[in-house]
N, C-alpha and C positions, 0 to 999 in steps of 0.2 A: 558447340565446341568445334574448334577448327582442327582439321587433321593436317599433319605435317607433310606427307608425301602422298601422291596419288597411288591407289592400289595397282594401277596398270604399270607402275614402275618396276614391280617385281615379276612381271611376265617374261618368260624367255622369248627370244626372237623367233618369229615364225613367219611363214608366207602363205598366201592364198593361191589356189589354183582355179582358174576359170575354164570350164569345158563348154564350148558353144556347140549345140547340135548342128547338123547339116542344114536343117530347115531354118530359113531366115526368120520365120514367124515363131519359132519355138523360143521359150524363155531361157534366159541365161541361168545356169546352175552354179551355185557356190558350194564347193566341197572342201572339207578339212577333216583332220584326224579326230577320232573320238577323244583323245587326250585334251585337245584344245576345246572341244565342246564341253567337256566336264569342267574344265577350268573356267570357261566363260559363264556357265551356270552358277558356279560357286561365287564368282565375282558379283553376279546379279543379286544373289542372296545376301552377300555381305553389304552391298551398297544399299539394299532395302532396309537394313537395320539402322535405326536411329539411336543417337546417344553415344555412349562410350563403352562398347562391349569389351574392348581389349585393355581397359584400365589405363589409357593414355592420359596425357596431361590436359588439364582444362586451359581454356583461353583466359588469361588474366591480363591481357594487354588492352588498355583503353583505345578507342578509335583515335586516329590521327588525322589532322587537317592536312590535305595535300595542296590545297590552293583555293582560290575564290575568284569570282568574276562579278564586279570589279575586284581587283586585288585588295587584300586587307591593308588598311591605311592608305588607300589610293587617294589622290587629290584630283580636283577638277572633274568630279563625277557628275554625269547628267542623268544616268539611268536610275529609275526607281526599282529596278529588279535586281536582286542579289542572289547568286548561287554559290554555295560553299561545297567543296568536294572533300570526301573522306576516303580512307583506304579500305573501308569495309562498310557493310550495311549498318545503318544507324536508325535510331528512333528518337522522337522528341516527347518528353513527358510533360503534360499539362502546359502547353505553350502559352495559352491565354493568361495564365497566372504567373508563370516563371519568366517568360521572355519579355524584356522591357526595351522599347525603342525610344531613343532620345535624340532630338527634341520630341516631346510627346506628340502622338498622332491622334487627331480628332476622329478620323475614321480608322478603325482597327486594321492593321496590316494583315496580309495573308501569309501565314507561316506553315510550310509543309515539309515533312521529311519524306523523301522519295528515294528509296534504295540507299545508294551511297551519297546522296546529295541532300542538301537543305535549300529550299527555294523560299525567298522572302520577297513579297511585293508590297511596296509602300503605296498606299492609296492617296495620301496627301501630297500636294505639290512640294517639291524640294525648295528649301530656302537657300538663298545665295550666301556664299562664304560661311558655311555652317558645317560643323563636324557632326556626323550622325554615328551613333553607337547602337549596336544590337547586342544586348547583354543576355546570353542564354543561361546564365547561372549554371546550375548542375543538371539542366534538363536533357542534355545529350548523352545517350549511352549507346553501346553497341547492341545489335539486334538479338544476339544469342545469349550472352551471359550477363547483360545489364552492367557491364563495366563502364563507370562514368568517365566522361572526358574531363570533368572538373569545371571550374568556373571559366567559361569561355566568352570572350567579347570580340565581336567583329566591328570595325569602324571604317568610315570613309569620309571624305570632305568634298563639299561642292566648290570650295575655294582652292587657293594655292598652297595652303598650309593646313595641317591637322592638329587639333587641340588634344592634349594628352593629360591634362591635370585631373586629379580626383580628390574628392572629399568624402569622408565616411563618419559614421557615428551610430547612435542608437535612438530608438523611439520607445518610450515607456508610458504606461498609463499614469496620468498625473495623480490619481487617487490612491493607487496601491503599488505603483512601480512594476506592474506586470509588463513583460515585453509585448509590444503590439505588432502582430504579424500582418503582412499584406497591405500596410498603409503606404500611400505614395509620399515620397519625399522629393521636394523640388527646390530649385534655385531661381532667384529673381535678380536681374541686374538693375531693376528699378527700385530705388531706395524708399519710395513713398509708401506710406502705410496703406494706401488704397490699392496697391498693386495686386495683393492677394485676392481681392474681390473683383478686379477689373481685367487683369491680364493672365493668360495661362502661363504655367511654369515653363522656363526655357530649357531646363535639363531635369530629368526625373530618374528616380530609382524606386524600388519597392523593398520594404523590409522583409527579412526572412523570419523564421520562427523564433529567433533570438532577439528580434527587434532591430537587427543590424542592417545597415544600408551602405551602399557605395554609389555615389553619383560620379559618372565617368565622362570623359570627353569635354572637359571644361577649359575654356580659354582663361588666360590670366586676366584678373580684374577684381572687382569688389561685388559681393553678392549678399543677399539675405536668403535664409532657408526657412522652409515651412513644411509641414506634413498635413496630408488631407486624405480622409477616406472618401474618395470622390464618387459620390453616388450616381451622378448624371454624366460622368465621363467628359467634362468640359475643362478639367484641370484648373478650375477656378472655385474659390469658396463662395458658393451661391446658395447654399441651403443651411439654415441654422441647425438642422438635425445631423449634419455631417461632422464626424469627429475630426478634430484639427489640432495642430500645435503650431505656434509661431514664436519668432524671436526677433528682437531688434538688433541683435549682434551682427556685425559686419564680418562676412567670411572672405578671407583673402587666400586663395589656394596657393600652395607652394610645394616644393619638393626638395629632397636632399638624398645623396647616396648613403646607403646604410647596409648593414650585414645582419642576416638572421641565421639562426642555427636550425638546420633541418635534421631531425632524428630519423634514421632509416633502420627499421626493425627487420631482423632476420626471421623472427617468428614472434608469437605473442609474449615471449619472455626475454628474448635476447636481442640486444641492440647490435646491428651490423656496423653502423658507423654514424658519426655526427658530422655533417658537412656545414661549412661556413659559406653561405650563399649571398653574394652581393645582390642588392636590389635597389630600386628607387622607392624611397619612402615619401608618400604623399601626405601633406598636412593641410588642414587639421584632420585628425583621425578619431577624435573623441567628441564630436558634436552630440549633444544630448537634448532631445526634444521631449517635452511632457505633453502628451495628448489628452484632450478632454472633449466633452460635448457640452455645448452651451445649453443651459437650462431652458426648457420650453416655457416661455412666458405668454405665448398666445393662449387666450382663454376661450374654450368652447366646451359645450356639453358633450361628454363622451358617451354616456348612457344613463338610463333611468331604469330602476327595477323595483319590484315589490316581492321579494323572496318570501317574506312572512306577511301574513294578513294584517298584522298590527303595526306595520311600518313600511315606508318606501324610502328609497335613497337616490339622490342625484350625484353623479360622478362628473367632475370637471377636470380639464387638463391642467388647470392652474387655479390657485386660490384667489380669493378677493375679500377685502374688508366688508364689502356690501353683500349680504346674503340674498339669495333669490326671494322674490315675493310670490306667495302662493294665493291664488283666488279660486276657491272651490266653485265648480259649476253645478254640481249636484250635492254639495254639502257645504257647511259653514267652516271654512279653514281657520278662521281667526281663533276660535275656541277649541278646535278639535285636535290641534297639532302641537307637539312638543319638539323643539328643534335641538339637534345634537350635531356638533361639527368636530372634525379632526383638527389637530394642531395647525396644519397648513391651510385649513378651511377650503380644501379642494373636494372634500366629500361631505355631503350634508344629509343626515338621516332625519326623517320626520316621523315621530312616533304618534300613532293615532290613539287618543285617549278616550274615544267614544266607542263603546261596544257595538252600537248599532252600525256605525261606519265600518268597524272591523269586519262585520258580517257581510258587508256589501262587497260583491266581487269586483266591481269596477268603480273607480273614483275618477271623475273627470275634473280637470282643473286647467287654469291658465298659469304658466310659470314665467315670470319676468326676471331676467338676469343679465349681467354684463358679459359681453363676448367681444373678441377682437375682430375688427373688420379687415377688408383687404388692404387698407392703408395702415394697418397696425395700431389703430385707435380702438379704445374700449367704447362700445356703443350698447345701448339697451336693446334687448331682443325679447319678444314674447312668443312662447310656444303653447299650443293647446295639446295637453297630454291626457292619456288614459292609463291609469295605473291598475293593472289586472293582478289580482292575487294569484300566486302560482298554484295554490291549492284551493279549488272552488269551495264555497260555503257548504254545498251539499256533501262534498267529500269530508269536510271537517266535522259536520254533524254525524256522519256515518262513523267516523273514527271515535267521536265522543260516545256514541251509543255502544260501540263495541267495548270501549273501556268501562262504561257503566255496567254492561251485561257481565263482564268479567268480575267486577266488584260484587255484583249481586250473587254470582255463583260462589265466590269466596265466602260471602256472608252466610250463604246457605250451608256450606260445608262446615263453617264454624259453629253454626247453630246446632247442627246434628251432633257435634262433639261437645256441646255444652259450653262453648266458649262465648264470652260477651261479644255482642255484635252492635254495629251502629245502625241507627234508623235512617240516617242521611249520609250520603257519600261525602266524606270530608274533602275540603278544598286543599289542593296541594299548596305547600308553603313556598315562599319565594326562594328560589334556588341560588343561594349566596355561595360563591366560590372563594374559599380561604386558602391562599397559597403560602404555606410555611413548611420548610423542610424540617425533618426531625432534628437536625443539628444546624443551627445558623451560625455564620461567622459574626463576630461582634459588630461588623459594619454593615450587616444585612438587615432587611426589614421584612415585615409581613405585609402581603398585599391582599386586598379584599375586592372582588369584582362582582358587580350587580348585573343581573340579566336584563334589566330595564331601568329607565330613569326613576329616581326616588322622589317621593313627596315627603317622606319622613326619614330622618337619619338621627336617631336618638343616642348620642354618645354616652348618656348616663346609664344606658343598658349594656354598655361594653365594659368589661372588667378584665384587668390584667393582673395576674398574681405571680409572685416570685417565691421560690422555695429556699428558705434559709434554715439550716439545722433542723430539717424534717418538718418545719412549720411554714405555712403559706402566708405571705404578706401581700397586701395590695401594692401594686407598682404603678408609677406614673407613666403616662404615654401621651402621644398625640395622634389624632386620626384625621388625616387631611387628604383632599382630592389629589390624584396624580395628574399633573398638567400634561403628561404625554400619552395618557390612555383614557379613553372614555369610560365612564361608569366604574372607575377603579380608584380605590383609596389606599393610602399607605399608613400603616400603623407603626410608629416609631416608639421604641422604649429605651430606657436607660439600661441597655444590655450589659450584663456582667459575665465574664468568662466562667464556665462550668456551673452555671446556675440554671435550674429548670424553671420554665415559665408555663403558665396555663392561661390561654385566652378563652374567656367565657362570655358568651353573648346571650342575653335574655331574648325571649320570644318577642316579636313585634318591634325589635330594635330598628328594623328597616321595613318600610312600606313603599311599594312602587306605585306608579300612576294608575294601576288597575286595581289597587286596594289589596294586593297580595302582600302578606306579612311574612317576615322571616321566622323560622323556627329556632328554638333554643339550640345552642351548639357549644361544644367545648373542644379546643385544640391545644394539644401539648407539644412543646418543643424545648430544646436545650441549646444553650450557647456554648460553642466550642472553647476548649482551653487555649490559652496563648501559645502553649508549646505545640499545638497541632498545626500551626501555621508558620509561614515564612514572611520575611519582609525584604523589600528591594528599595535601595536608595541609588538613584541615578543622577550623577552630576553631568550636565550637558554644557559643553563649551561652545563659544562662538555665537550665542544667542542671548546674552545678558541684556536685560531690559526689553526684550521682545516677548509679547504674549505667545506662548506655545501650549499645545495640548499634547500630553504624553500618554500613550495608550499601551496597556499590557495586553498582548495578543496570545491566543492559544494556538494549537497546531493547525486549526482550520482558518487562521488569519482573522478570527472574530475577536472583538474587544471584550475583555474580561473586566478590566478596571481602567479608569482614566482620571488624570488630574490635570488641572490647568495651573500654569506657573509663569512668572515673569522674571524669576531670579535664577533660572537655570538649574534648579534642583527639583526633582520629581521623587516623591515618596509614596510607596505602595505598601500597605499593611494588610495583614490577615490574608495572605495568599495561600491558597490550597497547594500543597506540595505537587510539583510537576515541572514540565519543561515549558518555558514561555519565550515570547519574543517581544521586542519593544518597537513601537512605531510612534512617530511624532509628526505634527504639522504646525506650521506657523499660523496662528489664529489671527490673521490681519485685522478682521473686523470685530473680534472679541465675542463672537456669538457661541463659541464652544463646539461648533461643528465644522467639518471641512467644507469649503466652498469652491466650486468650479470657476473657470474663467469665462471671459466674454470678449470676443475679438472686437466687436463694435465699440465696446467701452475701454478698449486697450487694457483689459484686466487679465492678468495671468492667474491660473489656479493657485490656491494656497500650496506652498511647498511641503512635500511629504518626504520623510526620511525613515529608514529602517536601521536599527542596530543590526550589524551584519552577522552576529552569532546568536545561537540559542542561549538562554539563561536557565540554569538548573536551580530551582528553588526547593529547599528541603526543610523538613520540620525543624523548628527552633533555630534556623539559620537566618542571619541578617546578611543579605548580599549587597555589596557595594560595587558600583561600576562607574567609570568615567567614559564619556562618549563625545567624540567630535564628529557630528553628522556631516561635516564638510570634508572629512578626510578621504572619503570615497565618492566617486561619481555615482550619479543616480542609478545607472544601469548595473552597477556592481554591488549595490547595497542589499537588496532583498535576499534573505537567506534562501538557499535552494529548496529547503523543505517546504517553504511557503509558496513557492512559485507554482502557479496552476498551469500556465501556458508553457508546458515543457518544450524544449527545443527538439525539432525533428532529428531523427537519427541521421548522421551525415552519411551520404552515399559514398561507399568505398568499394574497392575491388575485393571480392570475396576470395580469400586465399585458401582455396580448396585443394591446391596441389600438395600442400604440406601434409594433409591428411592422406591424400592418395599415395604419397611417398612412404608414409608409415605403413600403409596396407601392403605395399609392394616390397618393403624392406630396403628402400633406397634412400639416398640422401638427396634432398631437393634444395637447390640454391636458387632463389628467385632472381629474376632479372632486375638490375638496378639502373 
């Protein structure tokens, strides 16, 4: 906190008397009255106290730029060293992230806050006839109270003129329209498609927490714009793993005089005044870039593991139509393995159906598979591997004995109580998982998952019964594999609202590759009434004839239901009452899933849109909405409740003097 006047201002005038002894070698004595001695000691005590003991006003004035060397907006500059002078001590917050120098510097500049100065030293050679900008954003504050200077940009030119044009906009994640923070946005004056991969950006900016960017110091001309999460600092799209956004639109910077309204608040509730402030409006100011990451198509073996003794798994970075070939070195792989793949065929599990091999701790094998070489071509590779069981056979035997001993002990206790006992320890049945909620919606189904691949699936031993008027009748159903989940089956029935159902499965309906059979089971559930649910009918304009996928989202931005349509109408039935959101994407390739882009193929990610408001669905309600996804720009669409990357709190001057005035019973009028 700054003090207004020096404490010495209030001292009465006084004089000192010097008495020199007769001896020249004697020291000089300083004498003064006891009153001044007491005053001096009190002053020392007061000066030693830090803070605000007298309840004075806080400093709420941001630092002010007094000048710079070279001067701001100077021309014909040759020096790579810049010094900016302030009226008070300042500090720079997170200069590496917040301060952006344009044109981009391959070697990072040195930026230091030293007392009342900021020193910047550019390491790269200066380019001729070029405007340089150093954008400090909100990184500069005063040293004591953290009062922010605000968005401050210093500029100079190595030529005769300085460029002042600006363009601005937003970068959002293409898949979910989340704001992308900290990504570089750059301009190119080269209109060729290859410029992004061959030439560094000529002007750059970095997005803030809202995904917002401003590129400054631009000369008049024609440009293309791109965004890049520049992993290697070369300002060139050189790695497929780098997040990027690109556009073929031509950007022509322009400006016009305009007026904005600035509201000046007296306090948190009262407006002091509204000022009409003229300013230069730079265009375009609504550039929207959709950032994405190119899918990794390079194929390589990520890892191999044998978590359980009865199977091992190979994990690849990308799938392939050709599965790996396994040649056992200490076992016969041709007859001993059952292969299971994920839908993308990037994870392959091999189940060992030979008990003797399961008991073997180490399986040695040759694995031949396709991998991507340094030229980007798929070539065959053969590796020798050893698959070690995570739990050794000796440990497994010990665990089995412990389990057997426990069973014997239980049998002994039962015998003493006169209970019937078994002479042989029973084999555990196949642990079949039946997933059925107690109340199903009419469009939901029952899922059944097996712990291991099956050799027998006898649907004649599966029975579905429906209860009508207190009597149970057999009901038709189908039992089919789930194409999206391994070892999972879907049981679909002719569900009727408010009807009870009983799923009864006989013993040995399922038998796995180890000969384990399922036990008898019975699962009851009910279908909900029509009146328990809501329906939503969404009419979407502007996309007639285009294949789109419309998704009903919950508050976690997760898909609850989705429909595909080409006529612009999406219908959702049997919605559990609650608050929902709607998201859609243009399904350009008709595969039913959102696909990212690819710069090398000049392919943009599939366009995503959000209905900007939450939708309340209530019991027995049919909700009808009309939606024009193009009515709002992409960065304005996603509802705030769903945005995960919340904007950082804006750095503002802390108005603590108002509270101080209340404590002192005074009226405080802030400086305007």
